[in-house]
FIKOLZA-1660 file (N, C-alpha, C; in steps of 0.1 Angstrom, whole numbers, plus 5000, padded with zeros to 4 digits):
% residues 78
   i   px   py   pz ch aa at
   1 3208 9289 7043  A  M  N
   1 3217 9289 7057  A  M CA
   1 3213 9277 7064  A  M  C
   2 3222 9266 7066  A  S  N
   2 3220 9258 7073  A  S CA
   2 3220 9262 7089  A  S  C
   3 3212 9257 7093  A  L  N
   3 3210 9260 7112  A  L CA
   3 3215 9248 7119  A  L  C
   4 3217 9236 7114  A  D  N
   4 3221 9225 7122  A  D CA
   4 3236 9227 7126  A  D  C
   5 3237 9222 7139  A  N  N
   5 3249 9220 7145  A  N CA
   5 3257 9207 7136  A  N  C
   6 3269 9207 7134  A  H  N
   6 3280 9198 7128  A  H CA
   6 3288 9191 7138  A  H  C
   7 3281 9182 7147  A  P  N
   7 3289 9170 7154  A  P CA
   7 3301 9161 7142  A  P  C
   8 3312 9162 7147  A  L  N
   8 3320 9151 7137  A  L CA
   8 3316 9139 7134  A  L  C
   9 3310 9130 7144  A  A  N
   9 3304 9118 7141  A  A CA
   9 3297 9118 7129  A  A  C
  10 3291 9129 7127  A  R  N
  10 3278 9128 7114  A  R CA
  10 3285 9134 7101  A  R  C
  11 3297 9144 7102  A  D  N
  11 3303 9148 7092  A  D CA
  11 3313 9137 7091  A  D  C
  12 3320 9129 7098  A  F  N
  12 3328 9118 7094  A  F CA
  12 3323 9107 7101  A  F  C
  13 3311 9101 7094  A  P  N
  13 3307 9089 7100  A  P CA
  13 3316 9075 7098  A  P  C
  14 3328 9078 7089  A  E  N
  14 3336 9064 7088  A  E CA
  14 3344 9065 7099  A  E  C
  15 3348 9077 7106  A  F  N
  15 3358 9079 7118  A  F CA
  15 3348 9078 7132  A  F  C
  16 3334 9073 7132  A  K  N
  16 3329 9072 7145  A  K CA
  16 3337 9067 7154  A  K  C
  17 3338 9055 7153  A  D  N
  17 3348 9046 7166  A  D CA
  17 3360 9055 7168  A  D  C
  18 3369 9058 7156  A  K  N
  18 3381 9066 7159  A  K CA
  18 3380 9080 7167  A  K  C
  19 3369 9084 7161  A  I  N
  19 3368 9099 7170  A  I CA
  19 3366 9094 7186  A  I  C
  20 3355 9085 7190  A  H  N
  20 3354 9080 7206  A  H CA
  20 3368 9073 7209  A  H  C
  21 3375 9068 7205  A  T  N
  21 3388 9065 7207  A  T CA
  21 3397 9076 7213  A  T  C
  22 3401 9082 7203  A  L  N
  22 3408 9096 7204  A  L CA
  22 3403 9105 7213  A  L  C
  23 3392 9106 7216  A  K  N
  23 3388 9114 7226  A  K CA
  23 3391 9109 7241  A  K  C
  24 3389 9098 7240  A  L  N
  24 3394 9093 7255  A  L CA
  24 3407 9089 7257  A  L  C
  25 3416 9091 7245  A  S  N
  25 3432 9084 7247  A  S CA
  25 3441 9099 7244  A  S  C
  26 3437 9106 7237  A  N  N
  26 3444 9118 7232  A  N CA
  26 3439 9129 7235  A  N  C
  27 3446 9135 7246  A  T  N
  27 3440 9148 7253  A  T CA
  27 3441 9160 7244  A  T  C
  28 3451 9161 7229  A  H  N
  28 3452 9171 7222  A  H CA
  28 3439 9168 7214  A  H  C
  29 3436 9158 7209  A  F  N
  29 3424 9158 7201  A  F CA
  29 3409 9161 7209  A  F  C
  30 3410 9154 7224  A  A  N
  30 3395 9159 7229  A  A CA
  30 3397 9174 7233  A  A  C
  31 3406 9179 7237  A  R  N
  31 3408 9196 7237  A  R CA
  31 3402 9202 7225  A  R  C
  32 3409 9196 7212  A  L  N
  32 3405 9201 7198  A  L CA
  32 3388 9201 7193  A  L  C
  33 3385 9191 7200  A  Q  N
  33 3371 9184 7198  A  Q CA
  33 3362 9195 7205  A  Q  C
  34 3364 9195 7219  A  D  N
  34 3358 9202 7230  A  D CA
  34 3358 9219 7224  A  D  C
  35 3369 9223 7220  A  D  N
  35 3368 9237 7215  A  D CA
  35 3359 9240 7200  A  D  C
  36 3359 9228 7188  A  Y  N
  36 3353 9228 7180  A  Y CA
  36 3337 9228 7183  A  Y  C
  37 3333 9219 7193  A  E  N
  37 3322 9216 7197  A  E CA
  37 3314 9231 7204  A  E  C
  38 3324 9237 7210  A  E  N
  38 3320 9251 7216  A  E CA
  38 3317 9264 7206  A  E  C
  39 3327 9262 7197  A  V  N
  39 3325 9274 7183  A  V CA
  39 3313 9270 7172  A  V  C
  40 3311 9255 7171  A  D  N
  40 3300 9253 7164  A  D CA
  40 3283 9257 7173  A  D  C
  41 3284 9253 7184  A  K  N
  41 3273 9259 7192  A  K CA
  41 3270 9273 7192  A  K  C
  42 3284 9280 7193  A  A  N
  42 3281 9295 7194  A  A CA
  42 3279 9301 7179  A  A  C
  43 3282 9295 7168  A  V  N
  43 3276 9299 7153  A  V CA
  43 3263 9294 7155  A  V  C
  44 3257 9284 7155  A  I  N
  44 3244 9280 7155  A  I CA
  44 3237 9292 7165  A  I  C
  45 3238 9296 7178  A  R  N
  45 3232 9306 7185  A  R CA
  45 3233 9319 7178  A  R  C
  46 3242 9326 7172  A  L  N
  46 3241 9337 7165  A  L CA
  46 3231 9336 7155  A  L  C
  47 3236 9323 7146  A  E  N
  47 3225 9324 7133  A  E CA
  47 3208 9319 7137  A  E  C
  48 3208 9314 7147  A  K  N
  48 3192 9315 7150  A  K CA
  48 3190 9327 7160  A  K  C
  49 3199 9339 7162  A  G  N
  49 3193 9346 7167  A  G CA
  49 3192 9350 7183  A  G  C
  50 3195 9337 7190  A  V  N
  50 3195 9335 7202  A  V CA
  50 3205 9342 7209  A  V  C
  51 3217 9348 7203  A  E  N
  51 3228 9357 7208  A  E CA
  51 3230 9366 7196  A  E  C
  52 3234 9379 7202  A  H  N
  52 3235 9388 7192  A  H CA
  52 3249 9390 7187  A  H  C
  53 3251 9392 7175  A  G  N
  53 3266 9393 7172  A  G CA
  53 3267 9398 7156  A  G  C
  54 3277 9407 7152  A  S  N
  54 3279 9410 7137  A  S CA
  54 3281 9402 7130  A  S  C
  55 3280 9403 7115  A  A  N
  55 3283 9396 7107  A  A CA
  55 3297 9389 7107  A  A  C
  56 3306 9401 7108  A  A  N
  56 3321 9398 7110  A  A CA
  56 3321 9387 7120  A  A  C
  57 3317 9389 7133  A  E  N
  57 3318 9380 7146  A  E CA
  57 3314 9365 7139  A  E  C
  58 3305 9363 7133  A  L  N
  58 3300 9353 7126  A  L CA
  58 3310 9347 7118  A  L  C
  59 3313 9353 7110  A  E  N
  59 3324 9350 7099  A  E CA
  59 3335 9344 7108  A  E  C
  60 3339 9352 7114  A  T  N
  60 3352 9346 7124  A  T CA
  60 3352 9334 7130  A  T  C
  61 3337 9332 7136  A  L  N
  61 3338 9318 7142  A  L CA
  61 3336 9307 7130  A  L  C
  62 3329 9309 7120  A  K  N
  62 3330 9299 7111  A  K CA
  62 3341 9294 7102  A  K  C
  63 3352 9308 7106  A  L  N
  63 3364 9303 7099  A  L CA
  63 3371 9294 7108  A  L  C
  64 3371 9299 7123  A  K  N
  64 3378 9289 7136  A  K CA
  64 3371 9276 7133  A  K  C
  65 3360 9277 7131  A  R  N
  65 3354 9259 7130  A  R CA
  65 3357 9255 7121  A  R  C
  66 3361 9259 7107  A  V  N
  66 3366 9253 7097  A  V CA
  66 3381 9247 7100  A  V  C
  67 3388 9257 7106  A  H  N
  67 3402 9253 7110  A  H CA
  67 3404 9245 7119  A  H  C
  68 3393 9241 7133  A  L  N
  68 3391 9232 7138  A  L CA
  68 3389 9219 7134  A  L  C
  69 3378 9217 7122  A  K  N
  69 3374 9204 7118  A  K CA
  69 3385 9200 7111  A  K  C
  70 3393 9211 7100  A  D  N
  70 3403 9206 7094  A  D CA
  70 3417 9198 7102  A  D  C
  71 3421 9204 7111  A  E  N
  71 3430 9199 7121  A  E CA
  71 3424 9188 7129  A  E  C
  72 3413 9186 7134  A  L  N
  72 3406 9172 7139  A  L CA
  72 3405 9162 7126  A  L  C
  73 3404 9168 7114  A  Y  N
  73 3406 9157 7104  A  Y CA
  73 3418 9152 7099  A  Y  C
  74 3427 9158 7101  A  A  N
  74 3440 9155 7098  A  A CA
  74 3446 9145 7110  A  A  C
  75 3440 9148 7120  A  L  N
  75 3446 9138 7134  A  L CA
  75 3435 9125 7131  A  L  C
  76 3426 9124 7125  A  L  N
  76 3415 9113 7124  A  L CA
  76 3425 9104 7110  A  L  C
  77 3428 9112 7099  A  K  N
  77 3435 9105 7088  A  K CA
  77 3449 9102 7094  A  K  C
  78 3455 9102 7101  A  A  N
  78 3468 9100 7105  A  A CA
  78 3469 9087 7110  A  A  C
% end
């Protein structure tokens, strides 16, 4: 099990400049990225045992993270 966070710039290095540009110019993208980062951090806290939660809560957060990442990726490819 990976306990690393998943920043967009690391997962999509080919879009590093576009991520920065969209974060500054597109409020929808910026909000989605902020939500993604919050969910990602919550997943890591649960996985590391910093916070307590059920397996179902962890899976729900992981699914939310995937959906946010998919939406962000679609905006990056547009």
